[in-house]
N, C-alpha and C positions, 0 to 999 in steps of 0.2 A: 782251269786245265790242271790235270793231275801232274804232280811233280815228276820229273824224269822224262816227260814227253815234250821235249823242246826241240828235237831235230826236225828239220824241214823234210817234208815228204818227197822233195826233189833231190836230196843228196844221196850219196851212195848207200847209206844205211836207212833210207826212207821207208816209212810204213805205207802199206796199202790201207785203204779205208777199212777193209775187213780185219786186217791185223790190228788197226787202231781200236776198233770196237772190242776185239778180244782182249787187248791190253787194258783198256779201261775197265772192262768187266772183271778181269783178274785182279787188278790192283786197287780198285775203288774202295773196297772195304778197309784196306790197310793204309792207303796213301792219300786218298782224297780228303782234304780238310779245308776249313775256312776259319777266318778269324773275326771275332766281334771286338770292336774297338770303340771306347767312349771318347768324349771330347778331350780328356786330359792324357790320352795315350795308353790307358790301361787296356790290355788285350787279353782275350780269352780264346784259346784255340779249340775249335770243335772238330773232332776227328773220331777215330775208332773208340767205341765204348762210351761215347759222349753224344748227347742229343740236345736239341733245342725244341721245346714244345711251343707251338704257336697257339696261344689261347687268347680269347677276348672276353669282355664282359666284366662285371664287378667294378665298373668305373674306369677300366683301361681299354683303350683301343689300340690294336696293333695292325699296321698297314705296310705294304710294300709301296713305296712312293715312286719307284723308278725301276724299269726293267733292264736298264743298262748295268754293266758290271760296276761294282763299287770300287772306290780308290781312296787314297788319303785325301785327295782334293775334293772328292765327292762321296763322303762316307755315310750319307744319311738315306740310303735306299730303304732301310727298315726303320720305321718310326713307331714310337710308343707315345700316346697322348692320354691325358687324364680327361675323362668325361663325367663330371659330377652327376649329370642327369641319368647316367646309366648305372650309378652306384646304388647299392642297397642301403636304405635308411635304417639306422640302428640307434638304440639308446647308448649313451656313453657312460661308462663307469670310471671312477677315479683311478682304479688300478689298471685300466686298459693301457696298452702300449701303442706308440706310434713310431714310424720310421722317419728319421730326419737326416739331412745331409749336414755333416759337421763343417762349418765354414772355415775352421782352422785346419781341417784335414780332408780335402776333397776326395781322397781315395776311399774313405770309409763311410758307409751308411750305418747309422747307429740307431738304437732304440731308446725311447724315453717314456717314462710313465706320465700319463696325461695330467693327473692330479686334480681333475674336476669331473663332475658327473652331470649329465643332461638327459632328461627323459622326454623332452618336447615341451614341457611346461615349467619345470623347476630346474634351477642351476645350483650346483653344490660344489664348493671347493674346500679342500682340506688344507688350511693354512691361512696366510695373510695376503691381502690384496693391496697393492700400492698403486694409486692413481696419480701418476706423475712422481712417484716415490720409488726409487730403485730397491731399497731395503726397508720395507715397512716394519714397524714395531707394534702396530695395532692391527686388529682384524681388518679394518678398512682405514687406510692411511692416505691423507691428502697432503700436498706440499704446504710449507709454512709461507703462504702468500696471502696478502690482503685483497687480491683481486679474485675473479671468479674461479681461477684454477685451484684455490684453496677453500672453496665454499661448496656446500651441499645444500640441496633444496628438496623439500617434501611437504606434504600437507600436514604431517605430524611425525614426531619421533617419540615412540613409546618406550618407557623404561620399566624394567622389572622392578616390583616393589612389594611383593607379597610378604606378610609377616612370617610365612613359613621359610623364607629364604634368609631371615635375619636373626641375630641374637644380640644380647646385651643392649636391648632397646631402652633408651632413656629420653625424656623430654629435654629439649635444649634449655640450658640454664642461662639466665641473664642475657637474653637475646639483644635487648636494647644496648647493653654495654658492649657487646660484640660489634653491632652495627655502628656505634659511635666511634669505634676505633678503625673503621673502614673509611677510605676516602675515595669517593667517586671523582673521576677526572675526565677531561676532554683531552684528545691527543690526535696527532697525525701519524699514520703508519709511514715508516721510513721508505718502504719500497714503492709506494704508490701515492704518497701525500694525501691519502684518503682520511677525512675527518671522522672521528668516532668518539663515543663515550665508553667508559668501562672502569675497570680496576687494574691495579698493578700487581702482578703475581708475587713479586718479592715482598710487597707490603702485606698482602693477604696471608702469606705463609706464616707471618708472625702472629696473626689473629685467628685465622680459620684455616688451618692446614688441611682439613678434610676435603676441601674443594680444589686443592692445588695439585697439578700434575708436573712432575719434574723431568728434566732431560739432562743427562750427564750430571746428575746430582744437584741440579740447579732448578729453581722454580721457573717454569716455562709456559704453563697454560692453566686455565681455570675452567672448572665445571660449573658454569653460570647457573644452569637450571636448579642446582642444589641450593642456591640462595633462596629459592621459594619457601622452603621449610623454615629457614631462619626468619624471613620476613613475615610469615604467618604468625610465628610466635611473638614477633615484635608487635604486630597489630593487636594480638590478644592481650599482651602486657599493657599496651597503651589504653585499651578499652577498659581494663581494670582500673587504671588511674583516672580515666574519664568518669567512670561510674562513681568512683570515690569522691571526686571533686563535685560532681553534680549533686550527689547526696549531701555533701557538706554545704553547698550553696543553698540547697532546698531547706535544710535545717536552720541555716542562718536567716533565711527569709522568713521562716516561721517565727523565729525569736523576735525579729524586727516588728512583725505584725502584732505580736503579743504586747510588746512595749508600747505600741501606738494605740 
Protein backbone atom coordinates (compact mmCIF):
# COMPACT_ATOMS: atom_id res chain seq x y z
CA UNK A 1 0.00 0.00 0.00
CA UNK A 2 1.26 3.50 -0.81
CA UNK A 3 2.61 5.49 2.10
CA UNK A 4 0.20 8.10 3.41
CA UNK A 5 -2.89 6.00 2.64
CA UNK A 6 -3.52 4.62 6.09
CA UNK A 7 -6.88 6.30 7.03
CA UNK A 8 -9.88 4.03 7.18
CA UNK A 9 -12.54 4.56 4.52
CA UNK A 10 -15.12 4.72 7.30
CA UNK A 11 -13.70 7.70 9.23
CA UNK A 12 -14.62 11.34 8.67
CA UNK A 13 -11.92 11.88 6.12
CA UNK A 14 -12.37 8.52 4.40
CA UNK A 15 -11.79 7.99 0.67
CA UNK A 16 -14.29 6.62 -1.75
CA UNK A 17 -13.02 3.87 -4.04
CA UNK A 18 -12.90 6.34 -6.92
CA UNK A 19 -10.81 8.81 -4.89
CA UNK A 20 -8.52 6.01 -3.77
CA UNK A 21 -7.80 5.02 -7.38
CA UNK A 22 -7.08 8.64 -8.31
CA UNK A 23 -4.76 8.97 -5.28
CA UNK A 24 -2.80 5.86 -6.20
CA UNK A 25 -2.47 6.96 -9.80
CA UNK A 26 -1.33 10.43 -8.78
CA UNK A 27 1.24 9.35 -6.18
CA UNK A 28 2.43 5.97 -7.40
CA UNK A 29 5.34 7.33 -9.43
CA UNK A 30 6.65 9.36 -6.51
CA UNK A 31 5.62 7.45 -3.41
CA UNK A 32 5.21 3.77 -4.12
CA UNK A 33 8.33 1.81 -3.23
CA UNK A 34 9.44 -1.58 -2.02
CA UNK A 35 12.50 -2.94 -0.27
CA UNK A 36 14.77 -5.86 -1.16
CA UNK A 37 16.39 -7.29 1.96
CA UNK A 38 18.95 -10.09 2.21
CA UNK A 39 19.53 -12.54 5.06
CA UNK A 40 21.91 -10.27 7.00
CA UNK A 41 19.51 -7.30 6.95
CA UNK A 42 21.04 -5.32 4.08
CA UNK A 43 18.22 -3.40 2.37
CA UNK A 44 17.88 -1.81 -1.05
CA UNK A 45 14.88 0.45 -1.60
CA UNK A 46 13.33 0.39 -5.05
CA UNK A 47 11.39 3.55 -5.86
CA UNK A 48 11.35 6.41 -8.32
CA UNK A 49 14.10 6.28 -10.96
CA UNK A 50 15.08 2.75 -9.85
CA UNK A 51 14.09 -0.54 -11.34
CA UNK A 52 14.53 -4.27 -10.91
CA UNK A 53 14.97 -6.33 -14.03
CA UNK A 54 13.46 -9.79 -13.93
CA UNK A 55 15.86 -11.93 -15.98
CA UNK A 56 16.45 -15.67 -16.16
CA UNK A 57 18.88 -17.95 -17.94
CA UNK A 58 22.65 -18.24 -17.92
CA UNK A 59 22.49 -20.62 -14.98
CA UNK A 60 20.25 -18.43 -12.77
CA UNK A 61 16.56 -19.09 -12.19
CA UNK A 62 14.36 -16.35 -10.70
CA UNK A 63 10.96 -17.27 -9.33
CA UNK A 64 8.12 -15.87 -7.23
CA UNK A 65 7.52 -18.57 -4.65
CA UNK A 66 4.57 -16.98 -2.86
CA UNK A 67 1.75 -14.65 -3.89
CA UNK A 68 1.22 -13.38 -0.34
CA UNK A 69 2.81 -10.11 0.82
CA UNK A 70 6.38 -10.52 2.07
CA UNK A 71 7.42 -9.70 5.63
CA UNK A 72 10.47 -9.92 7.87
CA UNK A 73 9.24 -13.32 9.06
CA UNK A 74 8.52 -14.49 5.50
CA UNK A 75 11.01 -12.62 3.29
CA UNK A 76 11.62 -15.20 0.59
CA UNK A 77 8.82 -14.55 -1.86
CA UNK A 78 11.39 -13.87 -4.59
CA UNK A 79 13.99 -16.63 -5.00
CA UNK A 80 17.15 -16.86 -7.07
CA UNK A 81 18.64 -20.32 -7.61
CA UNK A 82 21.69 -21.57 -9.50
CA UNK A 83 21.00 -24.14 -12.20
CA UNK A 84 24.28 -25.44 -13.71
CA UNK A 85 22.42 -27.31 -16.43
CA UNK A 86 21.13 -23.99 -17.75
CA UNK A 87 24.56 -22.35 -17.77
CA UNK A 88 26.63 -21.86 -20.91
CA UNK A 89 29.74 -24.09 -21.11
CA UNK A 90 32.91 -22.05 -21.68
CA UNK A 91 36.67 -22.53 -21.58
CA UNK A 92 38.32 -21.02 -18.50
CA UNK A 93 41.35 -18.74 -18.79
CA UNK A 94 43.80 -18.06 -15.94
CA UNK A 95 42.99 -14.33 -16.02
CA UNK A 96 39.21 -14.85 -15.80
CA UNK A 97 37.46 -13.44 -12.74
CA UNK A 98 34.92 -15.03 -10.41
CA UNK A 99 32.64 -13.51 -7.79
CA UNK A 100 33.01 -14.83 -4.25
CA UNK A 101 31.38 -14.14 -0.90
CA UNK A 102 33.99 -13.05 1.61
CA UNK A 103 33.53 -15.20 4.74
CA UNK A 104 35.05 -12.45 6.90
CA UNK A 105 32.81 -9.73 5.44
CA UNK A 106 29.37 -11.05 4.50
CA UNK A 107 28.22 -7.65 3.22
CA UNK A 108 30.73 -7.67 0.37
CA UNK A 109 30.75 -9.68 -2.83
CA UNK A 110 34.29 -9.66 -4.18
CA UNK A 111 36.10 -10.69 -7.32
CA UNK A 112 39.11 -12.97 -7.59
CA UNK A 113 41.32 -14.11 -10.45
CA UNK A 114 40.85 -17.81 -11.16
CA UNK A 115 44.55 -18.53 -11.68
CA UNK A 116 44.04 -21.64 -13.80
CA UNK A 117 42.87 -22.47 -17.31
CA UNK A 118 40.72 -25.32 -18.58
CA UNK A 119 39.72 -26.03 -22.18
CA UNK A 120 37.91 -29.32 -21.64
CA UNK A 121 41.00 -31.53 -22.07
CA UNK A 122 43.97 -29.67 -20.56
CA UNK A 123 44.39 -28.04 -17.14
CA UNK A 124 46.89 -25.21 -16.58
CA UNK A 125 47.80 -23.33 -13.41
CA UNK A 126 50.19 -20.42 -13.11
CA UNK A 127 51.92 -21.10 -9.80
CA UNK A 128 52.49 -23.89 -7.28
CA UNK A 129 50.14 -26.67 -6.22
CA UNK A 130 50.09 -27.95 -2.65
CA UNK A 131 48.36 -31.29 -2.07
CA UNK A 132 47.91 -31.29 1.68
CA UNK A 133 50.46 -28.46 1.87
CA UNK A 134 49.21 -24.92 2.62
CA UNK A 135 52.26 -23.01 1.34
CA UNK A 136 53.96 -25.12 -1.36
CA UNK A 137 57.58 -24.39 -2.27
CA UNK A 138 57.70 -26.73 -5.28
CA UNK A 139 55.57 -26.80 -8.42
CA UNK A 140 53.77 -29.81 -6.90
CA UNK A 141 54.29 -30.21 -3.16
CA UNK A 142 53.12 -33.14 -1.01
CA UNK A 143 53.34 -33.31 2.79
CA UNK A 144 56.35 -34.76 4.62
CA UNK A 145 54.59 -37.99 5.53
CA UNK A 146 55.72 -41.60 5.08
CA UNK A 147 52.16 -42.81 4.42
CA UNK A 148 50.18 -42.47 1.19
CA UNK A 149 49.48 -38.77 1.84
CA UNK A 150 53.12 -38.04 1.02
CA UNK A 151 53.42 -40.38 -1.95
CA UNK A 152 52.75 -40.08 -5.67
CA UNK A 153 52.20 -42.94 -8.11
CA UNK A 154 52.58 -43.19 -11.87
CA UNK A 155 53.71 -45.58 -14.57
CA UNK A 156 56.83 -43.45 -15.12
CA UNK A 157 58.33 -40.09 -14.21
CA UNK A 158 60.25 -38.58 -17.13
CA UNK A 159 63.13 -36.16 -16.51
CA UNK A 160 64.48 -33.57 -18.94
CA UNK A 161 68.06 -34.53 -19.84
CA UNK A 162 69.00 -33.15 -23.26
CA UNK A 163 72.58 -32.03 -23.88
CA UNK A 164 71.11 -28.78 -25.21
CA UNK A 165 69.91 -27.94 -21.69
CA UNK A 166 73.30 -28.48 -20.01
CA UNK A 167 76.77 -26.97 -19.80
CA UNK A 168 80.06 -27.79 -18.05
CA UNK A 169 79.47 -31.48 -18.81
CA UNK A 170 82.12 -33.76 -17.25
CA UNK A 171 82.36 -37.46 -16.50
CA UNK A 172 82.02 -38.40 -12.82
CA UNK A 173 85.47 -38.89 -11.33
CA UNK A 174 86.34 -41.66 -8.89
CA UNK A 175 82.78 -43.01 -8.64
CA UNK A 176 83.87 -46.02 -6.56
CA UNK A 177 85.48 -43.71 -4.03
CA UNK A 178 82.22 -41.72 -3.76
CA UNK A 179 80.11 -44.84 -3.28
CA UNK A 180 82.53 -46.24 -0.70
CA UNK A 181 81.84 -43.13 1.41
CA UNK A 182 78.08 -43.59 1.25
CA UNK A 183 76.33 -45.80 3.80
CA UNK A 184 73.12 -47.59 2.98
CA UNK A 185 70.94 -48.04 6.06
CA UNK A 186 67.70 -49.63 7.19
CA UNK A 187 65.41 -47.47 9.33
CA UNK A 188 61.88 -46.86 10.63
CA UNK A 189 59.97 -43.66 9.83
CA UNK A 190 59.05 -41.92 13.09
CA UNK A 191 55.52 -40.98 12.02
CA UNK A 192 54.36 -44.45 10.89
CA UNK A 193 57.04 -46.94 12.08
CA UNK A 194 57.27 -48.04 8.46
CA UNK A 195 60.45 -50.01 7.72
CA UNK A 196 62.54 -48.88 4.74
CA UNK A 197 66.07 -48.69 3.35
CA UNK A 198 67.90 -45.64 2.08
CA UNK A 199 70.54 -43.03 2.81
CA UNK A 200 70.82 -40.23 5.37
CA UNK A 201 70.67 -36.77 3.79
CA UNK A 202 73.13 -35.21 6.26
CA UNK A 203 75.73 -37.90 5.44
CA UNK A 204 75.21 -37.65 1.69
CA UNK A 205 75.65 -33.86 1.84
CA UNK A 206 79.32 -34.40 2.79
CA UNK A 207 80.00 -36.73 -0.15
CA UNK A 208 77.51 -36.00 -2.94
CA UNK A 209 75.80 -32.62 -2.37
CA UNK A 210 74.49 -32.60 -5.95
CA UNK A 211 71.59 -34.88 -5.00
CA UNK A 212 70.69 -33.20 -1.69
CA UNK A 213 67.72 -30.80 -1.30
CA UNK A 214 67.80 -28.50 1.71
CA UNK A 215 65.03 -26.98 3.80
CA UNK A 216 65.75 -24.03 6.09
CA UNK A 217 69.43 -24.39 5.06
CA UNK A 218 69.57 -27.97 6.35
CA UNK A 219 69.76 -31.24 4.35
CA UNK A 220 66.22 -32.60 4.14
CA UNK A 221 65.70 -34.74 1.03
CA UNK A 222 67.54 -36.72 -1.63
CA UNK A 223 67.07 -36.97 -5.38
CA UNK A 224 67.58 -40.74 -5.46
CA UNK A 225 67.18 -41.20 -9.26
CA UNK A 226 70.36 -39.21 -9.83
CA UNK A 227 72.32 -42.00 -8.13
CA UNK A 228 71.80 -43.98 -11.35
CA UNK A 229 74.49 -41.96 -13.13
CA UNK A 230 76.94 -42.57 -10.30
CA UNK A 231 76.23 -46.30 -10.21
CA UNK A 232 76.68 -46.59 -13.99
CA UNK A 233 80.15 -45.12 -13.68
CA UNK A 234 80.88 -47.48 -10.78
CA UNK A 235 79.97 -50.50 -12.93
CA UNK A 236 82.18 -49.24 -15.75
CA UNK A 237 85.12 -48.71 -13.40
CA UNK A 238 84.66 -52.15 -11.90
CA UNK A 239 84.51 -53.68 -15.38
CA UNK A 240 87.88 -52.11 -16.22
CA UNK A 241 89.34 -53.69 -13.07
CA UNK A 242 87.74 -57.05 -13.92
CA UNK A 243 89.12 -56.96 -17.46
CA UNK A 244 92.59 -56.15 -16.12
CA UNK A 245 92.50 -59.01 -13.63
CA UNK A 246 91.17 -61.47 -16.20
CA UNK A 247 93.95 -60.52 -18.57
CA UNK A 248 96.53 -60.88 -15.80
CA UNK A 249 95.20 -64.30 -14.84
CA UNK A 250 95.21 -65.39 -18.47
CA UNK A 251 98.87 -64.35 -18.91
CA UNK A 252 99.79 -66.11 -15.70
CA UNK A 253 98.13 -69.31 -16.92
CA UNK A 254 100.11 -69.09 -20.16
CA UNK A 255 103.36 -68.76 -18.24
CA UNK A 256 102.53 -71.82 -16.09
CA UNK A 257 101.75 -73.88 -19.17
CA UNK A 258 105.09 -72.88 -20.74
CA UNK A 259 106.97 -73.93 -17.63
CA UNK A 260 105.26 -77.29 -17.64
